[in-house]
C-alpha positions in Angstrom: -70.0 95.4 58.7 -72.4 97.0 61.3 -71.6 94.1 63.8 -67.8 94.7 62.9 -68.3 98.3 63.6 -70.3 97.8 67.1 -67.4 95.0 68.4 -64.1 96.0 69.9 -62.2 97.4 72.7 -65.5 99.4 73.6 -68.6 97.4 72.7 -71.0 99.9 71.1 -75.1 98.9 70.8 -76.0 97.8 67.1 -78.4 100.3 67.4 -76.5 103.3 68.4 -74.2 102.3 65.4 -77.0 102.3 63.1 -78.4 105.6 64.5 -74.7 107.2 63.9 -74.1 105.9 60.6 -77.5 107.1 59.3 -77.1 110.7 60.7 -73.7 111.0 59.1 -74.9 109.5 55.6 -78.2 110.9 55.4 -79.0 113.5 58.0 -82.0 111.1 59.2 -82.2 111.3 63.0 -80.6 113.6 65.7 -77.1 114.2 66.3 -75.4 111.4 68.8 -75.6 112.5 72.5 -72.0 111.1 73.5 -69.3 112.9 71.5 -66.9 110.1 72.4 -69.3 107.4 71.0 -69.8 109.3 67.8 -66.1 109.6 67.3 -65.4 105.9 67.9 -68.0 104.7 65.5 -67.5 107.2 62.6 -63.9 108.5 62.7 -62.4 105.3 64.0 -64.1 102.0 63.0 -66.5 102.8 60.1 -63.7 104.1 57.8 -61.3 100.8 58.6 -64.5 98.3 58.2 -65.1 100.2 54.9 -61.2 99.8 54.0 -61.1 96.2 55.0 -64.2 95.4 52.3 -62.4 97.5 49.6 -59.0 95.5 50.0 -60.8 92.1 50.6 -62.6 92.8 47.5 -59.9 94.1 45.4 -57.2 91.3 46.3 -59.8 88.3 45.9 -60.8 89.8 42.5 -57.1 90.4 41.3 -56.4 86.7 42.3 -59.2 85.1 40.5 -58.3 87.4 37.1 -54.2 86.3 37.7 -55.0 82.8 38.0 -56.8 82.8 34.3 -54.7 84.9 33.0 -51.4 82.8 33.9 -53.3 79.5 33.8 -52.0 78.8 37.3 -54.4 78.2 40.2 -51.8 79.2 42.6 -51.4 82.5 40.8 -52.1 85.7 43.1 -50.6 89.2 43.5 -47.7 87.7 46.0 -46.7 85.1 43.4 -46.1 87.9 40.5 -44.4 90.0 42.6 -46.8 92.7 42.8 -46.9 92.6 46.6 -43.3 92.3 46.8 -42.9 95.9 44.8 -45.1 97.7 47.0 -43.4 96.5 49.9 -40.1 97.8 48.9 -41.8 101.1 47.9 -43.4 101.6 51.4 -40.0 100.5 53.1 -38.1 103.0 51.4 -40.2 106.0 52.6 -40.3 104.8 56.1 -36.9 104.4 56.3 -35.8 107.4 54.3 -37.3 110.2 56.5 -40.9 109.8 55.9 -40.8 110.5 52.0 -38.5 113.5 52.0 -35.9 111.3 50.3 -38.4 110.5 47.7 -39.7 113.7 46.3 -42.2 113.9 49.1 -44.0 110.8 48.5 -45.9 109.3 51.5 -46.0 105.4 52.0 -49.2 104.8 50.1 -48.0 106.6 46.8 -44.6 104.8 46.8 -46.1 101.4 47.6 -48.6 101.7 44.6 -45.5 102.9 42.3 -43.5 99.8 43.6 -46.4 97.4 42.6 -46.6 99.0 39.4 -43.1 99.0 38.8 -43.2 95.5 39.6 -45.9 94.5 37.3 -44.1 96.2 34.5 -41.0 94.5 35.1 -43.0 91.0 35.1 -45.0 91.8 32.1 -41.6 92.8 30.2 -39.9 89.6 31.3 -43.0 87.4 30.6 -43.1 88.3 26.7 -41.4 86.1 24.1 -41.2 86.8 20.6 -43.9 89.5 21.3 -46.6 87.1 23.1 -47.2 86.9 26.7 -46.5 83.3 27.9 -48.1 82.0 31.2 -45.3 79.9 32.3 -42.8 82.5 31.7 -45.1 85.3 33.5 -45.2 83.0 36.8 -41.2 82.3 36.6 -40.4 85.9 36.1 -43.0 87.0 38.9 -41.0 84.5 41.2 -37.7 85.8 40.5 -38.7 89.6 40.4 -40.6 89.1 43.7 -37.2 87.7 45.3 -35.2 90.5 43.9 -37.6 93.2 45.5 -37.8 90.9 48.6 -33.7 91.0 49.0 -33.8 94.9 48.3 -36.5 95.3 51.1 -34.2 93.0 53.4 -31.1 95.2 52.9 -32.9 98.5 53.5 -34.3 96.9 56.5 -30.8 96.5 58.0 -30.1 100.2 57.6 -33.3 100.9 59.7 -33.6 102.3 63.3 -35.6 100.0 65.9 -38.4 102.5 65.6 -38.6 102.4 61.7 -38.3 98.7 61.7 -41.3 98.0 63.9 -43.4 100.2 61.6 -42.1 98.3 58.5 -42.9 95.1 60.1 -46.3 96.1 60.8 -46.9 97.4 57.5 -45.5 94.1 55.7 -47.8 92.3 57.7 -51.1 94.1 56.7 -53.4 96.6 58.9 -56.3 98.7 58.4 -56.0 100.3 61.8 -54.9 103.6 60.5 -57.8 104.0 57.9 -58.9 107.7 57.3 -61.9 109.0 55.4 -59.9 111.0 53.3 -58.3 108.1 51.7 -61.4 106.2 50.8 -62.7 108.1 47.8 -59.6 107.1 45.6 -59.5 103.4 47.0 -63.3 103.1 46.4 -63.1 104.5 42.7 -60.3 102.3 41.9 -61.9 99.2 43.2 -65.4 99.7 41.7 -64.1 100.9 38.3 -61.8 98.0 38.0 -63.8 95.2 39.2 -66.7 96.5 37.0 -64.3 96.6 33.8 -62.9 93.2 34.8 -66.5 91.6 35.1 -67.3 93.3 31.5 -64.6 91.1 30.2 -66.0 88.0 32.0 -67.0 86.2 28.8 -63.6 87.0 27.3 -61.8 85.3 30.4 -64.1 82.5 30.1 -62.7 81.9 26.6 -59.5 82.0 27.6 -59.9 79.1 30.0 -60.2 77.0 26.8 -56.8 77.7 25.8 -55.0 80.0 23.7 -55.6 78.3 20.4 -59.6 78.0 21.1 -59.5 81.5 22.1 -57.7 82.9 19.0 -60.0 80.5 17.0 -63.0 82.4 18.3 -61.7 85.8 17.4 -59.9 87.1 20.8 -56.6 88.7 20.6 -55.0 86.9 23.3 -52.0 88.6 23.8 -53.5 92.1 24.1 -56.1 90.6 26.5 -53.7 89.5 28.5 -51.7 92.8 28.6 -54.9 94.7 29.6 -55.9 92.1 32.4 -52.4 92.5 33.9 -52.4 96.3 33.9 -56.0 96.4 35.4 -54.8 93.8 38.2 -51.5 96.0 38.7 -53.5 99.0 39.0 -56.3 97.2 41.7 -53.3 95.4 43.5 -51.1 98.4 43.8 -53.9 100.5 45.1 -55.2 98.3 47.9 -51.9 97.1 49.2 -50.9 100.8 49.4 -53.7 101.4 51.6 -53.5 98.4 53.8 -50.1 96.8 53.4 -49.3 93.3 52.4 -52.2 91.1 52.9 -51.6 87.2 51.7 -53.8 84.5 50.7 -57.0 86.6 50.1 -56.5 86.4 46.6 -55.4 82.7 46.6 -58.3 81.5 48.9 -61.6 83.4 48.1 -61.7 82.6 44.1 -61.3 78.9 45.0 -64.3 78.7 47.5 -66.1 80.6 44.8 -65.5 78.3 41.9 -65.8 75.1 44.2 -69.5 76.1 44.7 -70.7 78.1 41.7 -68.5 77.2 39.0 -65.9 79.3 36.7 -68.2 81.5 35.0 -66.3 85.0 35.4 -69.4 86.6 34.7 -70.7 85.4 38.2 -67.4 84.6 39.7 -65.8 88.1 39.8 -69.1 89.9 41.6 -69.2 87.0 43.9 -65.6 86.8 44.3 -65.3 90.6 45.4 -68.5 90.3 47.8 -66.9 87.1 49.6 -63.6 89.0 49.5 -65.2 91.9 51.3 -66.8 90.0 54.1 -64.0 87.6 54.5 -61.6 90.7 55.3 -64.0 92.4 57.3 -64.3 89.3 59.6 -60.5 88.7 59.8 -60.0 92.3 60.7 -62.7 92.0 63.6 -61.0 88.9 64.7 -57.5 90.9 64.8 -58.8 93.3 67.2 -60.8 91.2 69.3 -58.8 88.1 70.1 -55.9 90.0 72.1 -57.8 93.0 72.9 -56.8 95.9 73.7 -53.8 94.7 71.3 -54.1 94.0 67.6 -52.9 91.1 65.5 -51.7 92.1 61.9 -54.2 90.9 59.4 -51.5 88.9 57.4 -50.9 86.6 60.3 -54.3 85.8 60.5 -54.9 85.4 56.8 -52.0 83.1 56.7 -53.0 80.9 59.6 -56.6 80.6 58.0 -55.5 80.1 54.2 -52.5 77.9 54.5 -55.0 75.2 56.1 -57.4 75.4 53.6 -54.8 75.0 50.5 -53.7 71.7 52.4 -57.2 70.6 52.3 -57.7 71.7 48.9 -54.5 69.9 47.6 -55.6 66.8 49.6 -59.3 66.7 48.3 -59.7 68.6 45.0 -58.8 65.8 42.2 -59.4 68.6 39.6 -56.0 70.3 40.7 -54.5 66.9 39.1 
């Protein structure tokens, strides 16, 4: 993260980065002698790097849990429609006058509500006779995702060229506009939700054995799935609202951890969060250095990196058969 703060359109020596960050966080050391350098490091780059880490951790953890909940290795927030719901909420605000037509909602709030609405709809459609069926959840997620995507496309047709550019950049994901005042809420949700899911690690392990085995061991499978879906919707909605729609993180990172360290969720979830954070920080670093001073949206790079990985996984991992 320190290296990511150091590198950019203007490179800052690592020693200066350490000094500025320590001065602002602990008060140790003298105030930076160059106000412009202090502005670049503390107000522009550090919040975006922290937000990238939080978003990467949140998406990766959500993907890992959803894959277990629906018993599908391809499940993630995109497949279950959460990302499309968030996108529709954000696009409505962007194209309707900055939220004036939506009771003053900003883009992050509308995106969060959209993700939660999509999750609630998938949850309702995925129930059969009072029970949550994994296959129905995936099918419901795909269907709901296409409905929200169609609505988003319709709204885009009514947008001005300026609004359309903003919409496209948001849909592809970015942490360029990170502000310190938005980090406390995102940090709280990511940490609390990840910790709560990690505490449920033993029950998630039981869920891997199948519904009948889990029920025989005293686990209320239906209630557990409901709790996990609510937590994942909250986590996904929060990080997508902050950074836009970013794909493949929730698919790729959990599989990398499982391939190397196994499927025990008590270890899987904390390590998935850590690797997801590191991964998106590095992707964000690439996004602003490959074509500087221009930036490449995060969603483009995560797709370019994630798709070849899954093609390799499909070809070499016999466990997927």
